[in-house]
A tleap script that builds the chain and sets N, CA, C and O, in Angstrom:
source leaprc.protein.ff14SB
mol = sequence {
  NMET LYS THR LEU GLY LEU ASP GLU SER LYS
  VAL ASN ILE HIE GLY GLY ALA VAL SER LEU
  GLY HIE PRO ILE GLY LEU PHE HIE PRO PHE
  ASP PHE ARG MET SER GLY ALA ARG ILE VAL
  GLY HIE LEU VAL HIE THR LEU LYS PRO GLY
  GLN LYS GLY CYS ALA ALA ILE CYS ASN GLY
  GLY GLY GLY ALA GLY GLY MET ILE ILE GLU
  LYS CLEU
}
set mol.1.N position { -1.777 -0.240 19.033 }
set mol.1.CA position { -2.980 -0.886 19.069 }
set mol.1.C position { -3.972 -0.972 20.055 }
set mol.1.O position { -5.123 -0.542 20.137 }
set mol.2.N position { -2.911 -1.932 21.113 }
set mol.2.CA position { -3.981 -1.908 22.214 }
set mol.2.C position { -4.781 -0.587 23.042 }
set mol.2.O position { -5.757 -0.482 23.785 }
set mol.3.N position { -4.001 0.115 22.590 }
set mol.3.CA position { -4.646 1.493 23.334 }
set mol.3.C position { -6.200 1.562 22.117 }
set mol.3.O position { -7.361 1.754 22.478 }
set mol.4.N position { -5.811 1.383 20.965 }
set mol.4.CA position { -7.164 1.995 20.233 }
set mol.4.C position { -8.397 0.990 19.365 }
set mol.4.O position { -9.332 1.173 18.585 }
set mol.5.N position { -7.332 -0.786 20.452 }
set mol.5.CA position { -8.294 -1.152 20.309 }
set mol.5.C position { -8.364 -1.822 19.199 }
set mol.5.O position { -9.455 -2.290 18.876 }
set mol.6.N position { -7.185 -2.024 18.346 }
set mol.6.CA position { -7.493 -2.243 17.222 }
set mol.6.C position { -7.229 -3.977 17.223 }
set mol.6.O position { -6.668 -4.555 18.154 }
set mol.7.N position { -7.925 -4.892 15.576 }
set mol.7.CA position { -7.445 -6.072 15.956 }
set mol.7.C position { -6.008 -6.609 14.579 }
set mol.7.O position { -5.768 -6.400 13.390 }
set mol.8.N position { -5.456 -7.318 15.660 }
set mol.8.CA position { -4.025 -7.278 14.853 }
set mol.8.C position { -4.462 -7.709 13.414 }
set mol.8.O position { -4.047 -7.162 12.392 }
set mol.9.N position { -5.037 -8.386 13.436 }
set mol.9.CA position { -5.448 -9.385 12.387 }
set mol.9.C position { -5.788 -8.437 10.944 }
set mol.9.O position { -5.719 -8.650 9.734 }
set mol.10.N position { -6.078 -7.597 11.580 }
set mol.10.CA position { -6.432 -6.476 10.293 }
set mol.10.C position { -5.462 -5.358 10.035 }
set mol.10.O position { -5.317 -4.737 8.982 }
set mol.11.N position { -5.035 -5.256 10.795 }
set mol.11.CA position { -3.957 -4.462 10.776 }
set mol.11.C position { -2.701 -4.315 10.252 }
set mol.11.O position { -1.783 -4.986 10.726 }
set mol.12.N position { -2.452 -3.339 9.106 }
set mol.12.CA position { -0.701 -3.719 8.003 }
set mol.12.C position { 0.512 -3.502 8.744 }
set mol.12.O position { 0.949 -2.361 8.599 }
set mol.13.N position { 1.173 -4.233 9.477 }
set mol.13.CA position { 1.914 -4.346 9.784 }
set mol.13.C position { 3.262 -3.825 9.294 }
set mol.13.O position { 4.086 -3.370 10.086 }
set mol.14.N position { 3.492 -3.902 7.889 }
set mol.14.CA position { 4.170 -3.465 7.239 }
set mol.14.C position { 4.164 -2.226 6.391 }
set mol.14.O position { 4.592 -2.127 5.241 }
set mol.15.N position { 3.567 -1.220 7.198 }
set mol.15.CA position { 3.113 -0.003 6.986 }
set mol.15.C position { 2.018 0.456 5.456 }
set mol.15.O position { 1.320 -0.298 4.778 }
set mol.16.N position { 2.349 2.677 5.250 }
set mol.16.CA position { 1.635 1.507 4.231 }
set mol.16.C position { 3.018 2.782 3.643 }
set mol.16.O position { 4.119 2.912 4.177 }
set mol.17.N position { 2.326 3.808 2.051 }
set mol.17.CA position { 2.856 4.207 1.375 }
set mol.17.C position { 4.179 5.744 2.378 }
set mol.17.O position { 5.123 6.163 1.708 }
set mol.18.N position { 4.024 6.172 3.503 }
set mol.18.CA position { 4.388 6.851 4.226 }
set mol.18.C position { 5.397 6.249 4.801 }
set mol.18.O position { 6.532 6.717 4.884 }
set mol.19.N position { 4.956 4.976 5.307 }
set mol.19.CA position { 6.624 4.230 6.755 }
set mol.19.C position { 6.849 3.831 5.715 }
set mol.19.O position { 7.017 2.647 6.006 }
set mol.20.N position { 7.074 3.916 4.096 }
set mol.20.CA position { 7.803 3.391 3.346 }
set mol.20.C position { 8.393 4.168 1.800 }
set mol.20.O position { 8.629 3.757 0.663 }
set mol.21.N position { 8.467 5.556 2.536 }
set mol.21.CA position { 9.100 6.416 2.458 }
set mol.21.C position { 8.310 7.645 1.310 }
set mol.21.O position { 8.757 8.746 0.989 }
set mol.22.N position { 7.152 7.053 0.918 }
set mol.22.CA position { 5.950 7.654 -0.238 }
set mol.22.C position { 6.828 8.360 -0.808 }
set mol.22.O position { 7.345 9.120 0.011 }
set mol.23.N position { 7.244 8.468 -1.834 }
set mol.23.CA position { 8.081 9.195 -3.100 }
set mol.23.C position { 7.427 10.141 -3.956 }
set mol.23.O position { 7.833 10.842 -4.884 }
set mol.24.N position { 5.954 9.932 -3.234 }
set mol.24.CA position { 4.896 10.861 -4.533 }
set mol.24.C position { 5.708 12.459 -4.707 }
set mol.24.O position { 6.518 13.108 -4.045 }
set mol.25.N position { 5.177 12.581 -5.621 }
set mol.25.CA position { 5.937 14.323 -5.858 }
set mol.25.C position { 7.408 14.387 -6.107 }
set mol.25.O position { 7.927 15.469 -6.381 }
set mol.26.N position { 8.267 13.038 -6.007 }
set mol.26.CA position { 9.534 13.036 -6.657 }
set mol.26.C position { 10.127 13.576 -7.833 }
set mol.26.O position { 11.224 14.127 -7.915 }
set mol.27.N position { 9.043 13.302 -9.011 }
set mol.27.CA position { 9.337 13.922 -10.126 }
set mol.27.C position { 8.353 14.435 -10.690 }
set mol.27.O position { 8.700 14.564 -11.865 }
set mol.28.N position { 7.228 14.845 -10.558 }
set mol.28.CA position { 6.224 15.479 -10.359 }
set mol.28.C position { 5.577 16.129 -9.548 }
set mol.28.O position { 5.637 15.432 -8.536 }
set mol.29.N position { 5.102 16.845 -9.357 }
set mol.29.CA position { 3.857 17.150 -8.508 }
set mol.29.C position { 2.684 16.129 -8.100 }
set mol.29.O position { 2.240 16.146 -6.952 }
set mol.30.N position { 2.103 15.078 -9.250 }
set mol.30.CA position { 0.941 14.644 -9.555 }
set mol.30.C position { 1.312 12.910 -10.575 }
set mol.30.O position { 0.698 11.998 -11.127 }
set mol.31.N position { 3.155 13.497 -10.190 }
set mol.31.CA position { 2.975 11.920 -10.303 }
set mol.31.C position { 3.050 10.613 -9.301 }
set mol.31.O position { 4.181 10.239 -8.989 }
set mol.32.N position { 2.253 10.111 -8.935 }
set mol.32.CA position { 1.477 8.812 -8.303 }
set mol.32.C position { 2.431 7.547 -8.171 }
set mol.32.O position { 2.720 6.840 -7.205 }
set mol.33.N position { 2.821 7.528 -9.543 }
set mol.33.CA position { 2.924 6.013 -10.187 }
set mol.33.C position { 4.130 5.505 -9.620 }
set mol.33.O position { 4.368 4.365 -10.022 }
set mol.34.N position { 5.132 6.049 -8.672 }
set mol.34.CA position { 6.269 5.700 -8.379 }
set mol.34.C position { 5.959 5.179 -6.886 }
set mol.34.O position { 6.856 4.453 -6.456 }
set mol.35.N position { 4.966 5.375 -6.070 }
set mol.35.CA position { 4.258 5.555 -4.680 }
set mol.35.C position { 3.770 3.948 -4.912 }
set mol.35.O position { 4.063 2.934 -4.279 }
set mol.36.N position { 2.954 4.142 -6.018 }
set mol.36.CA position { 1.814 3.544 -6.596 }
set mol.36.C position { 2.523 1.487 -6.649 }
set mol.36.O position { 2.352 0.463 -5.988 }
set mol.37.N position { 3.210 1.868 -7.711 }
set mol.37.CA position { 4.288 0.791 -7.483 }
set mol.37.C position { 5.480 0.219 -6.345 }
set mol.37.O position { 6.340 -0.641 -6.537 }
set mol.38.N position { 5.241 0.903 -5.281 }
set mol.38.CA position { 6.560 0.552 -3.919 }
set mol.38.C position { 5.512 -0.400 -3.613 }
set mol.38.O position { 5.406 -1.625 -3.671 }
set mol.39.N position { 4.854 0.462 -3.305 }
set mol.39.CA position { 3.227 -0.223 -2.437 }
set mol.39.C position { 2.747 -1.106 -2.901 }
set mol.39.O position { 2.275 -1.833 -2.026 }
set mol.40.N position { 2.500 -1.710 -4.512 }
set mol.40.CA position { 2.595 -2.748 -5.140 }
set mol.40.C position { 3.758 -4.810 -4.891 }
set mol.40.O position { 3.848 -5.993 -4.563 }
set mol.41.N position { 4.372 -3.293 -5.544 }
set mol.41.CA position { 6.445 -4.357 -4.484 }
set mol.41.C position { 6.136 -4.823 -3.758 }
set mol.41.O position { 5.915 -6.026 -3.901 }
set mol.42.N position { 5.876 -4.083 -2.280 }
set mol.42.CA position { 5.707 -4.654 -1.097 }
set mol.42.C position { 4.570 -5.454 -0.808 }
set mol.42.O position { 4.589 -6.210 0.164 }
set mol.43.N position { 3.838 -5.387 -1.361 }
set mol.43.CA position { 2.440 -6.117 -0.659 }
set mol.43.C position { 2.945 -7.701 -1.728 }
set mol.43.O position { 2.271 -8.714 -1.541 }
set mol.44.N position { 3.874 -7.744 -2.557 }
set mol.44.CA position { 3.900 -8.903 -3.524 }
set mol.44.C position { 5.086 -9.540 -2.381 }
set mol.44.O position { 4.977 -10.620 -1.799 }
set mol.45.N position { 5.716 -9.000 -2.303 }
set mol.45.CA position { 7.146 -9.563 -1.750 }
set mol.45.C position { 6.413 -10.041 -0.129 }
set mol.45.O position { 6.491 -11.178 0.337 }
set mol.46.N position { 6.119 -9.546 0.151 }
set mol.46.CA position { 5.841 -10.026 1.616 }
set mol.46.C position { 4.532 -10.986 1.678 }
set mol.46.O position { 4.595 -11.909 2.491 }
set mol.47.N position { 2.842 -10.805 0.564 }
set mol.47.CA position { 2.471 -12.253 0.471 }
set mol.47.C position { 3.318 -13.240 -0.025 }
set mol.47.O position { 4.216 -13.204 -0.866 }
set mol.48.N position { 2.590 -14.632 1.058 }
set mol.48.CA position { 2.988 -16.067 1.213 }
set mol.48.C position { 2.170 -16.508 0.090 }
set mol.48.O position { 1.478 -15.614 -0.399 }
set mol.49.N position { 2.050 -17.958 -0.579 }
set mol.49.CA position { 1.159 -18.075 -1.611 }
set mol.49.C position { 0.408 -18.784 -1.121 }
set mol.49.O position { 0.596 -19.489 -0.130 }
set mol.50.N position { -0.744 -18.661 -1.897 }
set mol.50.CA position { -2.093 -18.900 -1.600 }
set mol.50.C position { -2.668 -17.235 -0.269 }
set mol.50.O position { -3.669 -17.158 0.443 }
set mol.51.N position { -1.929 -16.581 -0.389 }
set mol.51.CA position { -2.341 -15.021 0.394 }
set mol.51.C position { -2.977 -14.241 -0.466 }
set mol.51.O position { -2.411 -14.292 -1.557 }
set mol.52.N position { -4.190 -13.321 -0.467 }
set mol.52.CA position { -4.409 -12.645 -1.061 }
set mol.52.C position { -4.204 -10.795 -0.312 }
set mol.52.O position { -4.380 -10.297 0.800 }
set mol.53.N position { -3.841 -10.388 -1.397 }
set mol.53.CA position { -3.734 -8.566 -0.723 }
set mol.53.C position { -4.359 -7.457 -1.222 }
set mol.53.O position { -4.741 -7.755 -2.353 }
set mol.54.N position { -4.652 -6.356 -0.965 }
set mol.54.CA position { -5.678 -5.739 -1.306 }
set mol.54.C position { -4.395 -3.860 -0.928 }
set mol.54.O position { -4.272 -3.203 0.106 }
set mol.55.N position { -3.598 -3.629 -2.648 }
set mol.55.CA position { -2.795 -2.552 -3.179 }
set mol.55.C position { -3.784 -1.707 -3.001 }
set mol.55.O position { -4.798 -2.303 -3.364 }
set mol.56.N position { -4.136 -0.323 -2.534 }
set mol.56.CA position { -4.959 1.187 -3.019 }
set mol.56.C position { -4.194 2.027 -2.953 }
set mol.56.O position { -3.318 2.185 -2.102 }
set mol.57.N position { -4.667 3.216 -4.641 }
set mol.57.CA position { -3.699 4.835 -3.993 }
set mol.57.C position { -4.605 5.712 -4.361 }
set mol.57.O position { -5.401 5.501 -5.275 }
set mol.58.N position { -4.555 6.800 -3.657 }
set mol.58.CA position { -5.050 7.541 -4.152 }
set mol.58.C position { -4.115 8.714 -5.395 }
set mol.58.O position { -2.895 8.595 -5.514 }
set mol.59.N position { -4.864 9.725 -6.174 }
set mol.59.CA position { -4.220 10.351 -6.876 }
set mol.59.C position { -3.848 11.706 -6.536 }
set mol.59.O position { -3.382 12.514 -7.340 }
set mol.60.N position { -4.056 11.906 -5.405 }
set mol.60.CA position { -4.187 13.399 -5.034 }
set mol.60.C position { -5.238 14.477 -5.641 }
set mol.60.O position { -5.014 15.674 -5.460 }
set mol.61.N position { -6.441 14.031 -6.397 }
set mol.61.CA position { -6.674 14.793 -7.041 }
set mol.61.C position { -8.771 14.359 -7.483 }
set mol.61.O position { -9.476 14.557 -8.472 }
set mol.62.N position { -8.998 13.751 -6.158 }
set mol.62.CA position { -9.398 13.458 -5.951 }
set mol.62.C position { -9.938 11.686 -6.325 }
set mol.62.O position { -10.640 11.047 -5.541 }
set mol.63.N position { -9.428 11.129 -7.675 }
set mol.63.CA position { -9.355 9.763 -7.611 }
set mol.63.C position { -8.826 8.725 -6.752 }
set mol.63.O position { -8.288 8.986 -5.676 }
set mol.64.N position { -9.009 7.224 -7.332 }
set mol.64.CA position { -8.172 6.664 -6.624 }
set mol.64.C position { -7.763 5.334 -7.418 }
set mol.64.O position { -8.422 5.302 -8.457 }
set mol.65.N position { -7.112 4.483 -7.333 }
set mol.65.CA position { -6.702 3.198 -7.668 }
set mol.65.C position { -6.828 1.975 -6.609 }
set mol.65.O position { -6.629 2.147 -5.406 }
set mol.66.N position { -7.150 0.830 -7.127 }
set mol.66.CA position { -6.493 -0.073 -6.118 }
set mol.66.C position { -6.237 -1.714 -6.902 }
set mol.66.O position { -6.389 -1.745 -8.123 }
set mol.67.N position { -5.943 -2.734 -6.341 }
set mol.67.CA position { -5.966 -3.599 -6.653 }
set mol.67.C position { -6.090 -5.238 -6.316 }
set mol.67.O position { -6.190 -4.939 -5.126 }
set mol.68.N position { -6.169 -6.646 -6.298 }
set mol.68.CA position { -6.441 -7.214 -5.370 }
set mol.68.C position { -5.367 -8.172 -6.327 }
set mol.68.O position { -5.179 -8.358 -7.529 }
set mol.69.N position { -4.740 -8.696 -4.926 }
set mol.69.CA position { -3.341 -9.597 -5.784 }
set mol.69.C position { -3.518 -11.293 -4.642 }
set mol.69.O position { -3.850 -11.396 -3.461 }
set mol.70.N position { -3.155 -12.284 -5.584 }
set mol.70.CA position { -3.150 -13.398 -4.856 }
set mol.70.C position { -1.606 -13.873 -5.855 }
set mol.70.O position { -1.137 -13.810 -6.992 }
set mol.71.N position { -1.215 -14.508 -4.044 }
set mol.71.CA position { 0.387 -14.606 -4.587 }
set mol.71.C position { 0.223 -16.252 -4.744 }
set mol.71.O position { -0.318 -16.890 -3.841 }
set mol.72.N position { 0.779 -16.973 -6.081 }
set mol.72.CA position { 0.194 -18.139 -6.050 }
set mol.72.C position { 0.989 -19.380 -5.770 }
set mol.72.O position { 0.432 -20.477 -5.742 }
savepdb mol mol.pdb
quit
């Protein structure tokens, strides 16, 4: 992060789908639901009460989805 000059407050220190194992294609080449569920599940467990987070995923065909979550 220092080499690239990245702002530590804006970097996802928990990693994304690839660092979590990226199970895309586990059941079918176009089944992205497992990867998305894994990203959202990890986000929910990582957030502290009052924090907000964003989860996003591409479907491999040009589309994408995302959500903003606030832990109460």
